C-alpha positions in Angstrom: -8.1 -6.7 -1.7 -6.2 -7.0 1.6 -2.9 -8.2 -0.1 -3.2 -5.7 -2.9 -3.7 -2.7 -0.5 -0.9 -3.9 1.7 1.5 -3.9 -1.3 0.2 -0.5 -2.4 0.8 1.3 0.9 4.2 -0.4 1.4 5.6 0.5 -2.1 4.0 3.8 -3.1 3.2 7.3 -2.0 -0.6 7.1 -1.8 -0.9 10.8 -2.0 -0.1 10.6 -5.7 -3.5 9.0 -6.1 -5.7 10.8 -3.7 -5.7 13.7 -1.3 -7.2 13.5 2.2 -8.9 16.3 4.2 -5.8 17.1 6.4 -3.8 17.9 3.2 -6.5 20.2 1.9 -6.5 22.6 4.9 -4.7 22.9 8.2 -8.0 23.9 9.7 -9.2 20.3 9.5 -6.5 19.0 11.9 -6.8 22.1 14.1 -10.5 21.5 14.7 -9.9 17.9 15.5 -7.2 18.9 18.0 -9.7 21.3 19.6 -12.3 18.6 19.7 -9.8 16.2 21.5 -9.0 18.9 24.1 -12.7 19.3 24.9 -13.0 15.5 25.2 -10.0 15.4 27.5 -11.5 18.0 29.8 -14.8 16.0 29.8 -12.8 12.9 30.8 -11.6 14.8 34.0 -8.2 15.9 32.5 -6.2 12.8 33.1 -2.5 13.4 33.6 -1.7 11.0 30.8 -3.9 10.2 27.7 -3.1 8.2 24.6 -3.7 10.5 21.6 -3.7 8.0 18.8 -4.4 8.1 15.1 -5.2 5.1 12.8 -3.9 5.6 9.3 -2.0 8.9 10.0 -0.8 9.4 6.4 2.0 11.9 6.3 1.3 13.0 9.9 -0.4 16.2 8.8 -3.5 15.8 10.8 -1.7 15.0 14.1 0.8 17.8 13.6 -1.9 20.4 13.0 -3.9 19.1 16.0 -0.9 19.3 18.3 0.1 22.8 17.2 -3.5 24.0 17.9 -3.6 22.1 21.2 -0.3 23.7 22.4 -1.8 27.2 21.9 -5.3 26.7 23.3 -4.8 23.9 25.8 -1.1 23.5 26.9 -2.1 21.1 29.7 -3.8 18.8 27.3 -0.8 18.9 24.9 1.5 18.1 27.9 -0.7 15.1 28.9 -0.9 13.6 25.4 1.2 10.7 24.5 1.1 10.2 20.7 0.6 6.7 19.3 0.3 6.0 15.6 -1.2 2.9 13.9 0.8 2.6 10.7 2.4 -0.4 8.9 4.3 1.5 6.2 7.9 2.3 7.0 7.8 5.0 4.3 4.9 6.7 6.0 6.3 6.3 9.5 9.3 8.3 8.4 7.1 11.1 7.0 5.1 11.1 10.2 8.3 11.4 12.3 9.4 14.4 10.3 6.0 16.1 10.6 5.9 15.7 14.4 9.5 16.7 15.0 9.8 19.3 17.7 6.1 19.1 18.7 6.4 16.4 21.4 8.4 16.0 24.6 8.4 12.2 24.1 8.7 10.7 20.6 5.6 9.0 19.1 5.2 5.3 19.3 4.1 3.2 16.3 2.0 0.1 16.2 0.9 -2.2 13.4 -2.6 -2.7 14.7 -5.2 -0.9 16.8 -5.4 -3.7 19.3 -1.6 -3.2 20.0 -2.2 0.2 21.5 -1.4 0.2 25.2 -4.0 0.3 27.9 -5.2 3.6 29.3 -7.5 6.6 28.6 -7.7 7.0 24.8 -8.5 9.6 22.3 -8.3 8.3 18.7 -8.7 9.8 15.3 -9.5 7.6 12.3 -9.7 9.7 9.1 -10.2 7.6 6.0 -8.8 4.6 7.8 -11.8 2.2 7.7 -12.5 2.5 4.0 -9.1 1.0 3.1 -9.8 -2.2 5.1 -10.7 -5.3 3.0 -14.3 -5.6 2.1 -16.2 -8.9 1.4 -19.0 -8.9 -1.2 -21.9 -11.2 -0.9 -24.3 -11.7 -3.9 -27.9 -12.5 -3.0 -29.4 -15.5 -4.7 -32.9 -17.0 -4.2 -31.7 -19.8 -1.9 -28.9 -18.1 -0.1 -25.6 -16.2 -0.8 -22.6 -16.3 -3.0 -19.4 -14.6 -2.3 -17.2 -12.8 -4.9 -13.5 -13.7 -4.9 -10.6 -12.8 -7.1 -9.1 -15.8 -8.9 -6.5 -15.4 -11.7 -7.2 -11.8 -12.2 -11.0 -12.0 -12.4 -14.0 -12.2 -10.2 -15.5 -15.6 -9.4 -18.4 -16.7 -7.3 -18.4 -19.3 -4.5 -20.9 -20.4 -1.9 -20.9 -17.6 0.7 -21.7 -17.4 4.4 -24.8 -15.9 5.9 -24.2 -12.2 6.6 -23.4 -11.2 10.2 -26.3 -10.1 12.5 -26.0 -6.3 11.9 -26.6 -6.8 8.2 -29.2 -9.6 8.2 -32.3 -7.4 8.2 -31.5 -5.5 5.0 -33.8 -6.1 2.1 -31.3 -7.4 -0.6 -33.0 -8.7 -3.7 -31.6 -11.6 -5.7 -28.8 -10.4 -7.9 -27.9 -7.5 -5.6 -24.6 -7.1 -3.6 -24.2 -6.7 0.1 -20.8 -5.6 1.4 -19.4 -6.6 4.7 -16.2 -5.3 6.2 -15.2 -7.7 9.1 -11.9 -5.9 9.8 -13.7 -2.6 10.3 -16.3 -4.2 12.5 -13.6 -5.9 14.6 -11.6 -2.6 14.9 -14.7 -0.6 16.1 -15.7 -3.5 18.5 -12.3 -3.5 20.0 -12.2 0.3 20.3 -15.6 0.5 21.9 -14.8 -2.2 24.4 -11.5 -0.5 25.6 -13.1 2.9 25.7 -15.9 1.6 28.0 -13.1 0.0 30.1 -10.5 2.7 30.2 -12.3 5.9 29.2 -12.0 8.2 26.2 -13.5 8.5 22.7 -12.8 7.7 19.1 -13.6 10.0 16.2 -14.1 8.2 12.9 -14.3 10.2 9.6 -14.8 8.5 6.3 -17.2 8.3 3.3 -20.3 6.2 3.3 -24.0 6.2 4.0 -25.6 7.2 7.3 -28.5 4.8 6.7 -28.5 1.0 6.2 -28.1 0.1 2.6 -26.4 -2.2 0.2 -24.7 -2.3 -3.2 -21.3 -2.6 -4.9 -19.1 0.3 -3.8 -15.6 -1.2 -4.4 -13.5 1.3 -6.4 -9.9 1.9 -7.3 -7.9 5.1 -7.9 -4.6 5.4 -9.7 -3.0 8.8 -10.3 -6.2 10.5 -9.0 -8.4 8.7 -11.6 -10.8 5.8 -11.3 -9.5 2.5 -12.7 -10.4 -1.2 -12.8 -9.9 -2.7 -9.3 -8.4 -5.9 -10.9 -5.9 -4.0 -13.1 -2.4 -4.0 -11.7 -2.9 -5.3 -8.1 -0.8 -3.3 -5.7 -0.6 -0.2 -8.0 -3.9 1.4 -7.1 -5.7 2.4 -3.9 -8.7 0.1 -3.3 -11.6 1.4 -1.2 -15.2 0.8 -0.4 -17.8 2.9 1.4 -17.9 2.6 5.1 -21.0 1.1 6.6 -21.6 3.5 9.5 -24.9 2.0 10.6 -23.3 -1.4 11.0 -20.3 0.0 12.9 -22.6 2.1 15.2 -24.5 -1.1 16.0 -21.2 -2.9 16.9 -20.1 -0.1 19.1 -23.4 0.1 20.9 -23.4 -3.7 21.5 -20.0 -3.2 23.2 -21.6 -0.7 25.6 -20.3 2.5 24.1 -22.3 5.6 23.3 -22.4 6.6 19.6 -22.8 10.1 18.3 -23.6 10.5 14.6 -22.9 9.8 11.9 -23.4 13.4 10.6 -22.1 15.0 7.5 -18.5 16.2 7.6 -19.6 19.7 6.5 -22.1 20.1 9.4 -19.5 18.7 11.9 -16.7 21.0 10.9 -18.9 24.0 10.6 -20.2 23.3 14.2 -16.6 23.3 15.4 -15.8 26.6 13.8 -14.5 25.9 10.3 -15.5 29.3 8.9 -14.4 31.6 11.7 -11.0 29.9 11.8 -10.7 29.9 8.0 -11.5 33.6 7.9 -9.1 34.4 10.7 -6.3 32.7 8.8 -7.4 34.3 5.5 -7.1 37.8 6.9 -3.4 37.2 7.6 -2.7 36.1 4.0 -2.3 37.9 0.6 -5.4 37.6 -1.6 -4.4 34.5 -3.6 -3.6 32.5 -0.5 -6.7 33.8 1.2 -8.9 32.6 -1.7 -7.2 29.2 -1.5 -8.0 28.9 2.2 -11.7 29.7 1.6 -11.9 27.3 -1.4 -10.3 24.5 0.8 -13.0 25.1 3.4 -15.7 24.9 0.7 -14.1 21.6 -0.5 -14.3 20.1 3.0 -17.8 21.2 3.8 -19.9 21.9 0.7 -22.7 19.3 0.2 -21.7 18.7 -3.5 -18.1 18.2 -2.5 -16.9 16.4 0.7 -19.5 17.8 3.1 -22.2 15.3 2.6 -20.6 12.1 1.3 -18.1 12.1 4.1 -19.5 11.3 7.6 -18.3 11.7 11.1 -19.1 9.4 14.0 -17.9 9.4 17.6 -17.7 6.4 19.9 -17.4 7.5 23.5 -17.3 6.3 27.1 -20.9 6.2 28.3 -19.8 8.2 31.4 -18.9 11.2 29.3 -21.4 13.9 28.3 -22.2 14.4 24.6 -19.2 15.7 22.7 -19.3 18.7 20.4 -19.9 18.7 16.6 -23.0 16.5 16.4 -25.7 19.0 17.3 -27.1 18.8 13.8 
């Protein structure tokens, strides 16, 4: 999965195959920008703060967040130094174009989260963790097998014992337990540096808010589900994010965890509908209806509002951050 997704992002425009929340409505990025400004104030308004995004796509989320921040919190926008975790040259070029004219200093790009420089950090990770390679363990009566891909098909080999955060789950023989070591390592690193240097990370993705198990590996090509083994490198491979396991990893590193809560409840708490209505009043009827429909798509329980979750990992010295009241 890792090699296939690396080839996919390096050679294709992924937005042919799926659309992310920032591309649905500008309000999504604006609300995250407002959230970051509140978090920065809670941090004591440091003169310099890393405003980072992991998996920034075309740069839409960050550009919308910065436009809002420049209007409502100019001092935060002036303090922010933008850093983007992105390996695709194609997408780096799109991000540079999206952010042109919004920053006093140009953004900095990094290949990995652990390459971000030290210092107070505010990080967005929207649909970043789901694209990291997942491992699948199959329970058998005497232990575990692991699924691998060999010559274009799945095969089983003797597998390891699952890591501690997953060991207590009741997985019956013949059932699958997924394990995302890269996501766990990323959150462990983020939590440790946030405890050390201050700040918070906001992680938005799809997955359960309670411990579970099962095969969630899926592939999308041209917006439609396809066989994950069909045409490696030509489809987007994803799996559900295990928020309970990631919350446990962050807490073990000493960070405070808020959530996960449903994306709909989070965005509504931050002002999704008042902002949408404000924008809609300034538009002709057709565009106004499109704005309202986009807000429904982001927040309705039968669309993205319940499947997608939001979790914050914050410095334990900070007060609780907004959006998680539900």
